[in-house]
N, C-alpha and C positions, 0 to 999 in steps of 0.2 A: 957665589957658588962654593967657595971653600968651606964656608960655614955649613952649607947644606950637606956636603960630602962628609964632614966630620960628624954631623948628627946621624947620618945614615950609618956610618961606620960604628958609632956607639950603639945604635940600635941592633946591628948584626952581632956585635960583641955580647950584648945582653942576651940575645937568643941562644948563642952558643954556651954562655955561662949557665943559663937555666937548663939547657939540654944536658950539659955535663953533670951538673949537680944532681938532678933528679933521675938520671939514668944509671947512677951507681947501684950496684947490687941488684940489677934488674933481672927478672926471670921471664919466661915466655908468656906466662899468664898476665903479667904486668905489661909486657911489651904490646900485646895484641888486645887485651881486655882491661887494662888498668886494675888487675886483680878483682874486677867486678865490684869496685868500691868508689866509683866516681860520685862525688857529692852533688847536691842539687844545684848549687850556684856555679860550680865548675862546669857542669854539663850544660847549664842554661847559657852562660856567656860564651862557651865554646861553640855551641850550636848557632848562636846569633852571628858570631864572626864567620863561621863557615857558610851559613845560608846567604848572607849578604853578598860576598864575593865581588868579583870584578863587574859582573852584570848588574849588581845592585848598587854600584857606586859609579864607576866610569860609564857604564851603559845608561843608567838612568839620567845622569847629568847630561850626557851627550844627546839623548833623545828629547829630554825636556827643553834643552837649549834649542833644539832643531824644530820640534813640532808641538811642544806644550806638555800639559800635565797628564795626558791620557796614559802614556806608557809608564810614567812615574807613579800612577795610581794602580794600574793593573798588576804590575809585577809584585809590589808589596802585598796586594790583596791575595795573590797566588801564594805568597810566602805564608800568610796568615792561615789560609785554608789548608795548606800543607801541614802546618804545625798542629792544627786541630785534628787532622787525620792521624798524624803520628801520635798525638796525645791519646786519642781514642784506642789505637791499636797497641800502644807501647806495653801495657801489662801483659797482653797475650804474647807479644814478641819476646819480652823479657822472660816470661815463663818458659817458652820454647828454647830460648838461648841457654838458660840454666839447666834445663832438662838434657839438652843435647851437647852441652859444653861448646856451644857455637861461637864463632868469632864474626861471621859474616852471613849475609842472606844466602850464600851458596851452601853453607853448612845446613841451614834450615831446609832448603830444597832437597839436599841429599838425605837428611834424617827423616823428614816428613814423607817424602816420596821414594826415590830410589837413586841408584848410582848414575844412570843415564841423565836424570834430571840435574844431578850435581855437576856432571861434566859440562853439559850444555849451558847451564847457568853460569858456571865458572868462566867459560870461554867468552860468553857475551858480556858478563860483568867486567871482565878484564878489558875488553874492547871499549866499553863505556868509560871506564876510569882512565884509560890511557888517553882517549880523546879529550875528556874533561880536563885532565892535567895539561894537555897540549893547548887547549883554549885559554886557560889561565896563564900558561907560560908565555904565550904570545904577548899578552898584556903586560906582564911583569918585565919581559925582555925589552919591549918597546919603551917602557918607562926608564929602565936602566940605560938604554941607549941614549935617550934624550939627556939624562943627567950626566952621564960619564963621557958623552961625545965619542963613544967607540961604536963600531959597527954592530949590527943586529946579532950576528953570529956569536961574537965574543961576549956580548951582553947576555945572550942566552946561556952560554957556558958559565959565566959568573953567577947568574941567578940560580942555575941548576945546582952548582956546587954548594951554595949557601943553603938553599931550601932542602935539598936532599940529605946533606950531611947532618944538619941538626935534627931532621926527622928520623934518619937512620939510627942516630945515637940512642933514641929513647922510645920510638914507636908511638902508640896511642897515648901513653901517659904524657909524653912531651908535647904531642899534638894538642892535647886538651889544656895543658898548663900554658903553653905559648899562646893558644887561642884566647885564653882568659886575659892575658896581658894585652894582646892585640885588640880585644874588644874595647878596653878602656882607652887605648890610644885612638881608636876609630871614633868613639863617642866624644871624647874631649876635643880632639882636633877638628872634627867636622862641625861641632857646635861653635867653636871659635871662628871657623871659616864662615859660617852662616851669619854670625853677628857682625863680623867685619865686612862681609858682603852687604849687609843691610845698611851699614854706614856709607858704603861706596855708591849704593843706588839712591841714596837720599831719603831712605825710609820706606815703610810698607806702601803707603798711598802713592808715593812717587813711582815705586817699582811697578805697581799694577797699572798705573796710568800710561806707562811706556812699554808694556808688554805687547808683542806682535799680535795681530788679530787671530783669534782662534786658539790662543795659547791656554785658555782656561776651560776649553771644551773637554770633558772627561772621555768622550768617545771619538776624538779627532783622529787618533792613530789608525784604528782599523774598524771603527764602527761598534755598535752595541754587541753584535754577534761575536766579534773578535774579542771584545773585552770580557764577556761572560765565559767564552770558551777558554781563553788563556788562564783565567782565574781557576776554573774547575779542573781542567786537564793538567795544568802546571802544578796544582796542588797535589794531585795524585802522583806526580813525577817523583816527589820526595820518597814515596814508598818503594820505588824501584832503585833507590840509591843505597848501596851497601854501607856507605859512610855513616848514615843515620842508624842503620841496624847495629853497627859496631858500637856506637855510643849507647844505644839502649842496652845491649848486652853488658856494657861496662858499668851500668848504674848500680848503686847500692841496693836498690829494690825496685819493684815494679812501680810503686807509688812515686819514687824519685824520678824515674824515667818519664812517667806521665806528667807530673807537676812541672818538670823542666821545660817541656814543650809548651805548656800553658803559660809559663812565665816568660818564655821566649817571645811570645806574641807582643806584649806591650813594648819590649825593647826593640823588636824589629820595626814596629810601627813608628816609634820615636826616631830611630836612625833613618828610616826610609823617608819620613816627612822632612827631616833636616836635609837629606840629600836632594829631595825634590825641590826644596826651597832654594838650595844652592843652584840647581839647574835654572830656576826662574830668574835668580839674580844674574846668572851668567848670560841669559838671553837678553838682558837689558844692558849689561856693561861690556859685552864682547861683540866683536865683528870678525869672526874667523870662518874659513871655509871648511875645515876639517872638524866636524862635531865631536869626534872621538878624543880630541885634544882639549875639549872645553874645560874639563875640571883642572887640568894642569895650567892652562892659560889663565883661568880664574884665580888660581893660587898665586901665580906670578903677579897678577893685577892687584890683589887686595892684601896679601900677606907681606909683612916685613921679611927681610932676608933670613933672619934666624928662624922664623916661623915657617918659611917655605920648606926648609929641611924637614921639620916636624910633619908638615902636610904631606910631603912625598913619602915619609915613613909610614904615615897612616894609610896611604893608598897601597903601599907595599904590604902592610899588615893585612889589609883586606884580602889581597890576592894570595899571599902566602898561607893564610889561614884556611883557604880552600884547597890549595895544592897539597899541603901536608896531610889533610884528611883523606884525599883520594889516594895518595901514595901509600899510606898505612893500610887502607882498605884493600888495595890491590895486592900488596905484599902478604897480607893475611890469607887471601885466597890461594895464592901460589904456595905458601908455606904448608897449608893443610893438604893441598893436592900432592905435594912431595912426600908427605908423611915422614917428616924429619925425625931422626932419633934425638932423644933428649940430651945426649952428651954434647952434641955440637949445635944444639938448637938455637941458642942466642946468637952465636957467630953467624950461622946461616940465615937467621931472620934478618939481621942487619944487612947482610950482603944482598938478600932478595929485595929488601926495601930500596937500597941504592940502585940496583939494576932496574927495577920496575920504574922508579922515578926517572931514570935516564931515558927509558923508552918513551915516557910521556913527553919529555923535553925534545926527544928526537922527532916526534910528530910535529911539534911547534917549529922545528927547523925545516922539515920537509914540506910542511903545509902551513906557511905563516898566515894565510887567510883561511880560517877554518870555520867561518860562520855557518856555512851550509852543512858541514859535518856535525856541528853542534846541534843543528836542527835534527839531523838524522839520529843522533844518540838520544835526543829527547824523546822522539817517537819510539825508539827501541826500549827505553826505560818504561814507557807506559804499557808495553806488551806484557811485562812481568806482573802487573797489578792484579788481573783476574786470578791467576794461579796463586798469588800470595793470599788473597782473600779466601780462596778455596782451601788452602792449606791451614789457615788460621781458624776457619769457622766450620768446616765440613770434614767429616771423616769418610764420607761416601765418595768424594771425588778421587778417581784412580790416578796412579802415577802416569799412565799413558795420557790421560786427559790433560794433566798439567804439562807434560812434555810437549805434546803437539800444540797446546795453546800458546806455547812460546816459540816452538820451531817453525810451524807453518806461517804465522804472521811475520816472523823475522825474515824468512825467505822472500815472502811477498814484498816486504818493506824494501829490501835491498834490490829487488827487481823493478819496482815501480817508482822508487823515490826520485830518481833522476828525471823522470818524465812528469811527475806531479808532486813536487816537493812540498806544496802548501796544504794539500788535502789528503795525501795517502794515509796519514795517521788515523783518519776517520774509518777507513777500511780495515786497517790492521788491528786497531784497538777493538772495534766491534767484532771482528773475526775471533780474536782471542777470547772475548767474553762468550761468544756462541759456542766455541769448542769446549770451554770449561762447563757450560751449562748442559750441552747436549751430546757430547762425545760418548759418555757411558750409557746413554739411553739408546744411541744408534748402533754402537759397536759393542757387541757382547763378547 
């Protein structure tokens, strides 16, 4: 355990050193948009690290261990579909971002439509980001609690200080650079873990011969309908996440933005397959009741003591790379709403970043089990998609149509979600589409 703690401490020192070095002489355009000069590979690897997240690692290993490959195939397929959508729309989004000097999707709604759209979108996006931060914070605090043997609350405080402080120092620029580093940690460590796991299971043929019945059924988790639905709808979910808009706005050019999402796809597939394989190996080698601890139990089982610390650092890297992106996205929204003067802009930007990050961690403290809330914000993100398409492709859709296509389904979502949490998104998403298509034809 001592070796593990020293490795993790070294990892945190590295993050702070990178944040300090690259945040020197930072201005507000660099803080929130990396001076719109993010290169192809920085953007590609940063996106991969952010997309994978806790759900793509801890979640996939847990569910593959429990029920087989179905969930582990559907989620990466949704990632790939989402990257294709972003690649398709990235040039238009980048063009709009440069035109309006936008930092987030909220700026796009305000510039393309009107002020009431900007305010509504800002409020809902902040809710989305805070709960997303909270979901990731629960995972990272639980891991820290296991490693340090201190209670959940203090683990949450520790991880909040580390993640928020290094993000607050440098904003989007530091987020992208540290994500680049975290990508390589994730890829290398999980590859080593899969190879050592292969040795522990006795080889590929031995592993498949000992898999539980039904573990190789691609539709076992929720059936064919669920599989297709989660791929298509979750793919569109990325379009409603301001963190990806912010990266597109920061790209050197529209072509770089588009190409980065296309290059993200093979790396997402490779990492996802490695993680799925680890899940299958864990289902053969482990016998635990809590599936959410499968990846950590598997690391303890197959990795030498020194490598265990590196393994834990890789999981932390996955989670932190998502949290810092959401923190920067939320702080950019608040910064633009406050219309800060340029004299005090950098100081205020950092303060806003720290405060917004703390709000996300507060959610993790108040609601440590937020799976249901995560489902709620997923449905909320989908509501934005029709208005986004209308704003990018049509000049005829009015500001009122965009406004009510977000507002009315959102009210309905919050009213019906608690009674029908699995199916309400079908109603709200369809309603959003219908309002965009027909509002201007019905209301003159």
